[in-house]
N, C-alpha and C positions, 0 to 999 in steps of 0.2 A: 657268253654273255658277260657283259661288264656292267658293275653298277658303281657308280661314284657316291660312296656314303659320305656324309659330312666328315671332315677332318677331325673333329673333337667328338668322338662317340662317347664322351663322357656324359653326354645328355642322357638323363635317366630314361626318357621316352624311347631313345634309340636302343639302350641296353635292355629295357623291358621288351621291346618288340623283337629283339634278337633272341632273347632268352625264351619267348613265347614260340618263336619260329624253331628254334633247336629243340625244345623240349616236345612240341608237337610233332616235328618230323621224326624224332626218335619213338615216340608213342606210336605213330603210324606204322612205322617199321615193325614194331613189337606186335601191334594188332594184326598185321598181314601175316606174320608168321603163324598166327593162330588158326589161319585157314586150313592148315594141314595138321589132322588129328596127332596127338603126341604117341599115340599107339593104335595098332589096328583095332577096329570095332569101337574106338571111343567117338563120342559124339561132339559136334560143335554146334553151338548155338548161333547159326548164322545170322538170325535177325538181330541179336544183340551185337555182334561183330560188325554187321553193317552199320549199325547205329554209331558205334565206336569210331568206324573208319570215316564216317562222314563228319563227325564231330572234329577229328583230328584234321581233316582236309578244311574244314570251316575255320579252324584255329590258325592253320597254315596260310590260308588266304587273308585272314584278318591281320595277321603279322605282317605279311607282304604289303598290304594296303597301308598299313601304319608306316612301314619304311619309306614307301614311295611317297606318300604324303609329306614325310619329314624331309626327304631329299629333295622333293620339289620345292617346298618353302625354302630350304637352304638355298637352292640356286638362284630364287628370285630375289634374295636379300644382298 
């Protein structure tokens, strides 16, 4: 998959979207690791974990949409 981001990513909106995307992906990875209990017999709050994963997925989708919007706008100019 190839994406042509604007040539000047100094735009604060692009940098902000990339930061959100990166942070959300890292957090999603971290939350998914929590599905395996750290030790035998330990409990996992799957309801809370599910909510966290949903929030991460939402943030990733939001950042991706922002980047697509910015890229589309740049191509039209």
